[in-house]
C-alpha positions in Angstrom: -42.7 193.6 171.7 -43.5 190.3 173.5 -44.4 190.6 177.2 -41.3 188.7 178.3 -39.0 190.8 176.1 -39.7 194.2 177.6 -36.2 194.4 179.0 -34.7 194.5 175.5 -33.0 197.7 174.3 -32.5 198.9 170.7 -29.4 197.7 169.0 -26.4 199.8 169.9 -28.2 201.2 173.0 -27.0 200.1 176.4 -27.6 200.9 180.1 -24.7 201.5 182.5 -24.9 199.4 185.6 -23.3 199.9 189.1 -19.6 199.5 189.1 -19.1 200.6 185.5 -21.2 203.7 186.2 -19.0 204.8 189.1 -15.9 204.0 187.1 -17.1 206.3 184.3 -18.1 209.1 186.8 -14.7 209.0 188.6 -12.9 209.1 185.3 -14.9 212.1 184.2 -14.2 213.9 187.4 -10.4 213.3 187.0 -10.5 214.4 183.4 -12.5 217.6 184.0 -10.1 218.4 186.9 -7.2 217.9 184.4 -8.8 220.3 181.9 -9.6 222.8 184.7 -5.9 222.8 185.8 -4.9 223.7 182.2 -7.2 226.7 181.9 -10.1 225.1 180.1 -13.6 226.4 180.8 -16.5 223.8 181.1 -19.6 224.1 178.9 -22.7 222.0 178.9 -24.4 222.3 175.5 -28.0 221.1 175.1 -28.6 217.6 173.9 -31.2 218.8 171.4 -31.4 221.9 169.1 -33.1 223.2 166.0 -31.6 221.2 163.1 -30.6 224.2 161.1 -28.4 225.4 164.0 -26.9 222.1 164.8 -26.2 220.9 161.3 -25.5 224.1 159.3 -22.3 223.7 157.3 -21.6 220.3 158.8 -21.8 218.2 155.7 -23.7 215.1 154.7 -21.9 212.7 157.0 -23.0 214.6 160.1 -26.6 214.8 158.7 -26.7 211.0 158.2 -25.6 210.4 161.8 -28.2 212.7 163.3 -31.6 211.8 164.7 -34.3 214.3 163.8 -37.8 214.9 165.1 -40.6 217.5 165.1 -40.9 220.0 167.9 -44.5 219.8 169.2 -44.3 223.4 170.4 -43.0 225.1 167.2 -43.5 222.6 164.5 -39.8 223.0 163.5 -37.4 220.2 163.0 -35.2 219.4 166.0 -32.0 217.4 166.0 -30.2 215.4 168.7 -26.5 216.1 168.7 -24.2 213.5 167.1 -21.1 215.6 167.9 -20.4 218.3 170.5 -17.7 220.1 168.7 -20.0 222.2 166.5 -21.9 223.3 169.6 -18.8 224.5 171.3 -17.9 226.4 168.1 -21.2 228.2 168.3 -20.6 229.0 172.0 -17.3 230.5 171.2 -18.6 232.5 168.2 -21.9 233.7 169.6 -22.9 232.8 173.1 -19.6 233.5 175.0 -17.5 235.8 172.8 -14.1 236.3 174.3 -11.1 238.1 172.8 -7.9 236.1 172.2 -7.6 232.3 172.6 -10.6 230.6 174.2 -10.3 227.1 175.8 -13.5 225.1 176.3 -14.1 221.5 177.5 -17.1 219.3 177.9 -18.3 215.8 178.9 -21.6 214.4 177.6 -23.5 211.8 175.6 -24.0 212.1 171.8 -26.5 210.0 169.8 -25.8 208.3 166.5 -28.3 206.9 164.0 -25.8 204.1 163.4 -22.7 202.8 165.2 -19.3 204.0 164.0 -18.0 200.4 164.0 -19.5 196.9 164.4 -19.4 196.8 168.2 -19.6 200.5 168.9 -22.4 202.2 170.9 -24.9 204.5 169.4 -24.8 206.5 172.7 -21.1 207.2 173.1 -20.1 209.2 176.1 -17.5 211.8 175.1 -15.1 214.1 176.8 -13.1 216.6 174.9 -11.5 220.0 174.6 -11.4 222.8 172.0 -9.1 225.7 171.5 -10.3 228.7 169.5 -8.6 231.9 168.3 -5.1 230.7 167.6 -3.9 229.3 164.2 -0.4 228.3 165.3 1.0 224.8 165.5 1.4 225.4 169.3 -2.4 225.1 169.6 -2.4 221.7 167.9 0.5 220.5 170.1 -1.4 221.6 173.2 -4.6 219.8 172.1 -2.8 216.6 171.2 -0.9 216.7 174.5 -4.2 217.1 176.3 -5.7 214.2 174.4 -2.8 211.9 175.4 -3.1 213.1 179.0 -6.8 212.2 178.9 -5.9 208.6 177.8 -3.3 208.3 180.5 -6.0 209.2 183.1 -7.8 206.1 182.0 -4.8 204.0 183.1 -3.8 203.2 179.5 0.0 203.1 179.2 0.5 202.2 175.6 -1.0 204.2 172.7 0.0 205.0 169.2 -0.8 208.2 167.4 -1.9 208.6 163.8 -1.3 211.9 162.1 -2.6 213.3 158.8 -3.4 216.6 157.2 -6.6 217.2 155.3 -5.1 220.2 153.6 -2.8 218.0 151.5 -5.7 216.0 149.9 -8.1 219.0 149.8 -5.5 221.2 148.1 -4.8 218.7 145.4 -8.5 218.0 144.7 -9.2 221.8 144.6 -6.4 222.2 142.0 -7.9 219.4 139.9 -11.2 221.4 139.6 -13.5 218.4 140.3 -17.2 219.0 140.5 -19.1 218.2 143.7 -20.2 214.7 142.6 -16.7 213.6 141.7 -15.3 215.0 144.9 -17.9 213.1 147.0 -17.1 209.9 145.1 -13.4 210.4 145.5 -13.8 211.2 149.3 -15.7 208.0 149.8 -13.1 205.9 147.9 -10.2 207.5 149.9 -12.0 206.9 153.2 -12.2 203.2 152.2 -8.7 203.1 150.9 -10.1 201.7 147.7 -7.0 202.3 145.4 -8.7 200.8 142.3 -11.7 203.1 142.6 -9.5 206.1 143.2 -7.5 205.4 140.1 -10.7 205.0 138.0 -12.2 208.2 139.3 -9.0 210.1 138.6 -8.7 208.7 135.1 -12.3 209.8 134.3 -12.2 213.2 135.9 -8.6 214.6 136.1 -6.8 215.4 132.8 -3.6 216.7 134.4 -1.5 213.5 134.6 0.9 215.0 137.1 -1.9 216.1 139.4 -3.7 212.8 139.1 -0.5 211.0 139.9 0.0 213.0 143.1 -3.6 212.4 144.3 -3.3 208.7 143.5 0.1 208.5 145.3 -1.5 209.6 148.6 -3.0 206.1 149.1 0.5 204.7 149.6 1.9 207.5 151.7 1.5 206.0 155.1 4.0 204.7 157.7 6.6 206.1 160.0 8.2 209.5 159.8 10.3 208.4 156.8 7.1 208.7 154.7 7.5 212.5 154.9 10.7 212.3 152.9 8.9 210.3 150.2 5.9 212.7 150.3 8.2 215.7 149.7 9.5 214.0 146.5 6.1 212.9 145.3 4.5 216.3 145.9 7.4 218.5 144.7 5.2 220.1 142.0 2.1 220.5 144.2 0.4 223.9 144.8 1.8 226.1 147.5 -1.1 225.4 149.9 -0.2 221.7 149.7 3.4 222.3 150.3 2.6 224.4 153.4 0.3 221.7 154.8 3.1 219.1 154.3 5.5 221.4 156.1 3.1 221.9 159.0 2.7 218.1 159.3 6.4 217.6 159.2 6.9 220.2 162.1 4.1 218.7 164.2 5.5 215.2 163.8 9.0 216.3 164.8 7.7 218.2 167.9 5.6 215.3 169.0 8.5 212.8 168.5 10.6 215.0 170.7 8.0 215.4 173.4 6.7 211.8 173.4 9.7 209.6 172.3 8.0 206.4 173.5 4.7 207.0 171.6 4.7 205.4 168.1 3.7 207.9 165.4 2.1 206.8 162.1 1.7 209.2 159.2 -1.2 208.7 156.7 -1.5 211.3 154.0 -4.7 209.7 152.7 -6.6 209.9 156.0 -9.9 211.6 155.9 -11.1 210.5 159.3 -13.8 212.2 161.2 -16.5 214.6 160.0 -15.8 216.7 156.9 -15.7 220.0 158.7 -12.0 219.4 159.4 -9.6 221.7 157.5 -6.1 220.9 158.5 -4.2 218.6 160.8 -6.1 215.4 161.9 -5.1 212.9 164.4 -6.3 209.8 166.3 -5.1 207.7 169.2 -5.3 203.9 169.0 -4.6 201.2 171.6 -3.8 197.5 171.1 -6.8 195.2 170.9 -9.4 197.4 169.2 -9.6 198.4 165.5 -11.1 201.9 166.0 -9.7 205.0 167.6 -10.3 205.8 171.3 -9.8 209.5 170.7 -9.5 211.7 167.6 -9.6 215.3 166.6 -8.1 217.9 164.3 -8.2 221.5 163.1 -11.5 223.0 161.8 -10.8 226.7 161.1 -13.7 228.9 160.2 -16.6 226.8 161.5 -17.7 229.7 163.7 -18.4 231.8 160.5 -21.9 230.1 160.4 -22.6 231.8 163.8 -21.2 235.2 163.0 -17.5 234.9 164.0 -14.9 232.9 162.0 -12.0 231.8 164.2 -9.2 229.3 164.0 -10.1 226.2 165.9 -8.6 222.8 166.9 -9.9 220.2 169.3 -10.4 216.5 170.2 -12.9 214.2 171.7 -12.4 210.8 173.5 -14.7 207.9 173.7 -15.1 207.2 177.5 -16.5 203.7 177.0 -13.8 202.6 174.7 -11.1 204.0 177.0 -12.4 202.4 180.2 -13.1 199.1 178.5 -9.3 198.7 178.1 -8.3 200.5 181.3 -6.0 198.9 183.9 -7.2 201.2 186.6 -8.4 199.2 189.6 -11.5 199.9 191.7 -10.0 201.2 195.0 -13.3 201.9 196.7 -14.4 198.7 198.4 -17.7 198.8 200.3 -17.6 198.6 204.1 -20.5 197.4 206.2 -21.0 199.2 209.5 -23.4 197.9 212.2 -26.8 199.4 212.7 -27.3 201.9 215.5 -26.9 205.6 216.5 -24.1 205.3 219.0 -22.1 208.5 218.9 -18.7 206.7 218.7 -20.0 204.4 215.9 -21.3 207.4 213.9 -18.0 209.2 214.5 -16.0 206.3 213.2 -18.3 206.1 210.1 -17.9 209.8 209.4 -14.1 209.5 209.7 -14.0 206.7 207.2 -16.2 208.6 204.7 -14.1 211.7 205.1 -11.1 209.7 204.2 -12.8 208.7 200.9 -14.1 205.2 202.0 -17.5 203.9 201.1 -19.5 202.9 204.2 -23.1 201.6 204.4 -24.8 201.0 207.7 -26.7 197.8 208.2 -30.5 198.0 208.1 -32.8 196.3 210.7 -33.0 193.1 208.7 -29.2 192.9 209.0 -28.7 191.5 205.5 -25.3 192.1 204.0 -25.6 194.4 200.9 -24.2 193.1 197.6 -20.6 194.0 197.1 -19.6 194.3 200.7 -16.1 192.8 201.4 -15.2 194.5 204.7 -17.0 195.4 207.9 -16.5 197.8 210.7 -16.3 196.2 214.1 -15.7 197.3 217.7 -12.8 195.5 219.4 -12.2 196.4 223.0 -13.6 199.9 222.5 -11.8 200.6 219.2 -13.3 200.6 215.8 -11.5 198.6 213.1 -12.2 197.7 209.4 -11.7 193.9 208.8 -12.5 191.5 206.0 -16.1 190.4 206.1 
């Protein structure tokens, strides 16, 4: 690197400067207090682990997103987490085994080998919550409600919710008896919504015309809640597991419509978003102005089996940077400049302001005004007052 370019950072890596850093920290505090008020326990998983622990059963997409290096102490391969959800699953299954439903939450940075979208960071800061030990739709509703409450804490008023169910697609593909290569190719085509490729793959690999037709039809099954009526007709001959997944999706959509009547809901039966450890309902929240989700999650039953205890599981994570980039929340903490000195009345006035949540900095001997100061503390006839600078 040239001498005058030492300030450059790798592509997709950024530093957080004053102002934005405090905005992020205040948001995290509010969100963690929100989770705490709803009975979620905070965990802080390690940033780095042995790769076989962090990636076991996670699929190729997670593996490709994960940085790996050699441990100089053991010689084993280490991995830097690209997702915190598998770590919380391990905590529930092994490190903190509780009976009954377990609610965990977290806030931390993950590291991606490549950005999820064109302008996304490779160091996204995430907050999230996971609920283990309950397979009912009530758990999914609780998690989705908490996700929407998290977005509201960022000051975002308008959001729309995308819903899907991995079980519909997976159930049809399993019934088709495809081999692993064909499944991988079909997954990729569905994720890109490449209808032509999907049709070609089905023609080459699925000999049951009715089943191939149902799989192919998923591409077009997206829209408002009326899509569910169309789906019930198209999938009338589908296996029982697919029918149950469609019924679960229908119930979830109806419950969310009732609880959040002003939140637009879009159904997408071909959605395979997220990592491939998801097993059931999947969802994502979008806001106007950006093409990628600001929060997403879903059900991932059984992931804890890799760590000795298989449990139902559902959860979400939210991208803090994406949320706050579109937040309308104002900075209500202006900086106040107090005069230098150790006068008891002055110090008492400063302490009173700080106790009230104000930011106060005392002048240094050079008496230069710090950057960002818009107010000052002055003494007027024996009384201390805050006035514009």
